[in-house]
C-alpha distance (Angstrom), angle and dihedral (degrees) to the residues before:
residue distance angle dihedral
M1 . . .
N2 3.72 . .
Q3 3.79 110.7 .
A4 3.76 89.5 -138.7
K5 3.84 92.8 65.6
I6 3.78 117.0 114.4
A7 3.77 122.0 -154.8
L8 3.80 132.6 -165.6
V9 3.77 114.5 -157.2
S10 3.85 117.8 -171.8
G11 3.73 120.8 -154.7
A12 3.83 87.8 26.9
A13 3.74 96.7 156.4
G14 3.87 90.4 65.8
A15 3.80 126.3 81.0
I16 3.82 97.9 -99.7
G17 3.74 94.0 42.7
F18 3.75 96.4 46.1
E19 3.80 93.3 47.3
S20 3.81 90.7 49.6
A21 3.71 91.8 51.4
L22 3.79 91.3 46.7
A23 3.78 92.8 49.7
L24 3.88 91.4 46.7
G25 3.83 90.9 47.1
R26 3.82 90.4 53.3
C27 3.81 86.0 61.2
G28 3.79 91.1 55.8
T29 3.83 97.8 -100.0
R30 3.74 118.7 151.1
L31 3.83 107.5 -122.1
I32 3.71 135.0 -140.5
L33 3.84 113.2 -173.3
L34 3.81 116.9 -158.4
D35 3.88 121.6 -173.7
R36 3.88 138.5 136.8
S37 3.69 88.1 -126.4
E38 3.82 124.3 88.0
Q39 3.70 87.1 -139.9
V40 3.79 87.1 81.4
N41 3.83 87.0 76.1
E42 3.90 88.6 60.2
A43 3.85 88.1 47.3
A44 3.87 89.1 56.1
V45 3.64 93.2 46.2
T46 3.81 90.6 50.4
L47 3.80 90.7 52.1
C48 3.78 93.4 47.1
A49 3.75 90.1 51.6
K50 3.87 85.5 59.7
G51 3.69 91.6 57.7
M52 3.93 96.0 -98.0
Q53 3.77 129.3 131.3
A54 3.75 106.4 -116.4
E55 3.84 135.1 161.5
A56 3.82 125.1 -174.6
I57 3.68 125.6 -145.0
V58 3.85 120.7 -173.2
A59 3.87 112.7 -149.1
D60 3.63 136.8 142.2
L61 3.82 110.4 -126.9
A62 3.78 91.3 -154.6
D63 3.86 87.7 69.2
L64 3.67 111.9 76.4
Q65 3.84 93.6 -160.0
Q66 3.80 91.9 55.1
I67 3.82 88.7 51.4
T68 3.76 88.7 54.3
D69 3.75 92.4 46.3
A70 3.77 94.7 48.3
T71 3.82 95.7 45.5
T72 3.93 90.0 46.7
H73 3.77 90.5 52.2
I74 3.76 89.5 48.7
L75 3.70 96.0 49.1
E76 3.88 92.4 45.1
Q77 3.87 88.8 52.5
T78 3.82 100.6 41.3
G79 3.81 108.6 13.2
G80 3.87 86.8 -129.6
I81 3.75 141.6 -20.2
D82 3.84 127.2 -111.9
I83 3.86 100.4 -149.4
L84 3.84 127.4 37.2
V85 3.74 119.7 -169.1
N86 3.93 110.5 -169.9
N87 3.75 97.4 -162.7
A88 3.81 102.2 139.6
G89 3.74 115.7 108.9
I90 3.87 145.5 146.3
H91 3.75 135.7 -142.3
P92 3.78 110.3 -174.5
K93 3.73 120.8 -152.3
V94 3.88 132.0 -150.9
N95 3.65 108.2 -132.2
G96 3.77 90.7 -26.2
Y97 3.73 94.5 -47.7
I98 3.75 134.8 97.9
A99 3.79 110.2 -92.4
T100 3.83 117.0 -112.7
F101 3.75 117.5 -130.1
E102 3.71 92.1 -100.4
E103 3.93 92.5 50.5
I104 3.69 96.5 54.3
T105 3.90 110.1 106.9
V106 3.75 123.8 -147.4
E107 3.76 87.1 -116.9
D108 3.89 93.8 56.1
W109 3.85 90.1 43.0
E110 3.81 90.0 54.8
R111 3.75 95.5 41.8
V112 3.90 92.1 51.2
F113 3.83 91.0 48.7
R114 3.85 91.9 44.1
I115 3.80 90.6 57.5
N116 3.82 103.5 27.9
A117 3.86 98.3 42.2
T118 3.88 112.5 5.6
A119 3.72 96.6 51.6
P120 3.89 94.6 51.2
F121 3.86 87.4 47.3
L122 3.83 89.9 54.5
L123 3.77 93.7 43.3
C124 3.79 91.6 50.4
Q125 3.81 89.6 46.0
R126 3.76 92.8 54.1
F127 3.83 97.5 47.1
L128 3.79 103.8 34.5
G129 3.82 91.2 78.2
P130 3.89 94.5 61.0
M131 3.81 90.4 41.9
K132 3.82 89.9 56.2
K133 3.71 91.5 52.1
K134 3.81 92.0 51.1
K135 3.90 89.4 41.5
W136 3.74 89.8 -135.5
G137 3.80 133.3 90.6
R138 3.64 147.7 136.3
I139 3.81 128.2 -149.6
I140 3.85 119.0 -173.3
N141 3.78 116.7 -175.4
I142 3.82 118.5 -166.8
S143 3.79 106.1 -141.1
S144 3.73 125.1 162.5
R145 3.83 144.8 -113.7
S146 3.80 85.9 -112.8
A147 3.82 86.8 65.8
R148 3.85 90.7 58.3
A149 3.77 101.6 42.1
Y150 3.78 143.8 2.4
S151 3.85 114.5 -67.9
E152 3.67 125.0 -176.7
R153 3.82 88.4 -164.0
A154 3.82 91.4 64.8
G155 3.78 134.8 73.5
T156 3.81 120.1 -123.3
H157 3.85 91.4 -119.0
Y158 3.76 91.8 52.0
S159 3.92 95.5 45.5
A160 3.87 89.6 46.1
S161 3.87 95.1 50.5
K162 3.89 91.0 47.4
A163 3.88 89.5 49.7
A164 3.70 89.5 51.0
L165 3.87 89.5 53.3
I166 3.84 90.8 55.7
G167 3.87 88.9 50.2
M168 3.87 92.5 51.1
T169 3.78 90.8 44.8
R170 3.79 91.3 57.0
K171 3.85 94.2 48.6
I172 3.87 89.7 50.0
A173 3.84 89.8 46.3
G174 3.74 91.9 54.6
D175 3.76 98.3 40.9
Y176 3.84 99.8 46.0
A177 3.79 102.3 32.5
A178 3.93 88.4 102.5
F179 3.65 91.5 61.1
G180 3.89 96.7 56.7
I181 3.68 92.2 -97.6
T182 3.77 124.7 132.8
A183 3.77 129.6 -169.5
N184 3.78 124.7 -166.4
C185 3.79 141.8 161.2
I186 3.85 134.3 -135.3
A187 3.79 115.4 -156.6
P188 3.68 106.8 -162.1
G189 3.87 121.0 -163.3
Q190 3.77 122.1 -160.6
I191 3.75 107.3 -12.7
M192 3.91 126.3 179.3
T193 3.77 102.5 -114.2
A194 3.84 129.4 144.9
L195 3.75 88.7 -88.2
A196 3.79 93.9 53.3
R197 3.74 91.5 48.9
Q198 3.80 89.5 62.5
S199 3.71 91.7 61.4
A200 3.71 118.0 109.7
P201 3.85 114.1 -100.8
E202 3.71 95.1 -111.7
V203 3.95 91.9 51.2
L204 3.77 88.1 54.9
A205 3.76 93.9 44.4
E206 3.90 89.5 53.2
A207 3.79 90.4 48.8
I208 3.73 90.1 54.3
R209 3.61 93.4 46.9
R210 3.84 89.4 61.7
I211 3.77 92.7 52.3
P212 3.74 119.1 87.3
A213 3.88 89.9 -150.8
Q214 3.86 85.8 57.4
R215 3.70 95.0 -138.1
I216 3.84 143.2 76.5
G217 3.83 117.2 -97.3
T218 3.86 122.7 -117.5
A219 3.74 131.0 -124.1
A220 3.90 89.3 -123.6
E221 3.84 90.9 58.9
V222 3.81 87.2 57.0
A223 3.72 90.3 46.3
S224 3.85 90.8 55.8
A225 3.78 89.2 60.2
V226 3.72 90.8 49.2
V227 3.78 89.5 54.8
Y228 3.75 91.2 48.0
L229 3.78 95.8 49.1
S230 3.93 87.6 47.9
S231 3.69 94.1 54.1
E232 3.83 134.5 89.3
E233 3.78 92.0 -115.0
A234 3.86 87.6 65.9
S235 3.76 91.9 52.6
F236 3.93 90.6 116.7
V237 3.78 94.9 44.1
N238 3.81 103.0 94.6
G239 3.93 134.7 153.7
T240 3.75 91.9 8.6
V241 3.78 135.4 133.1
I242 3.76 121.3 -137.5
D243 3.73 109.0 -153.1
M244 3.89 113.0 -151.6
N245 3.75 107.7 -179.0
G246 3.82 105.8 116.5
G247 3.84 88.0 -105.9
E248 3.84 97.4 -57.0
T249 3.80 87.5 128.3
M250 3.78 124.0 26.2
V251 3.82 113.3 -171.7
């Protein structure tokens, strides 16, 4: 991958975001890590210690002004990015459990959509212009298996927001392909993240039982797909969804 490429990864303090940044950094990509958690600063330090170029920005994607401030800063410093990985997302619980359809409040519905769908929309909107001028760009949106098929492990607001992300991705893919820009989704299934590790052993065992591969996926495996979709080799891959769930869902 061209060393001059610049990638913005949202949700970079989490497992998938960090591993995606790490994998892109190994390709010589300059990294901008975005997260609402201060831990994103530690992530940037870790990557810099490995000889990579990495900058951290702390911003809450639920706050429209913070999105504006962050993207304005990035555009002023870089003139535009080449790769956008929309990974940040939330899946709120009710007393530790997935909310039923009737339990979801309007406030929770709107917050989930604001972070999982509206924030990626705004980030794409801010950076597509510079990509058009360069006639090159890669947008990778992290969706979910629950956007592709029924999942009892996902709330309705989460599934709906991740499905919206797929619809937006396809529209961008069709509208901007002529400018050398591709837009694709990755739909992970059960991935071993910090949140997954908090699950009871019997819950993980039941999840594994349903997966033909008989194991939980890793964040590094998702990151490998991010790198591929960011590459020149994937220039003819556009508007697609890569399902990564060990065969649990085959669409």
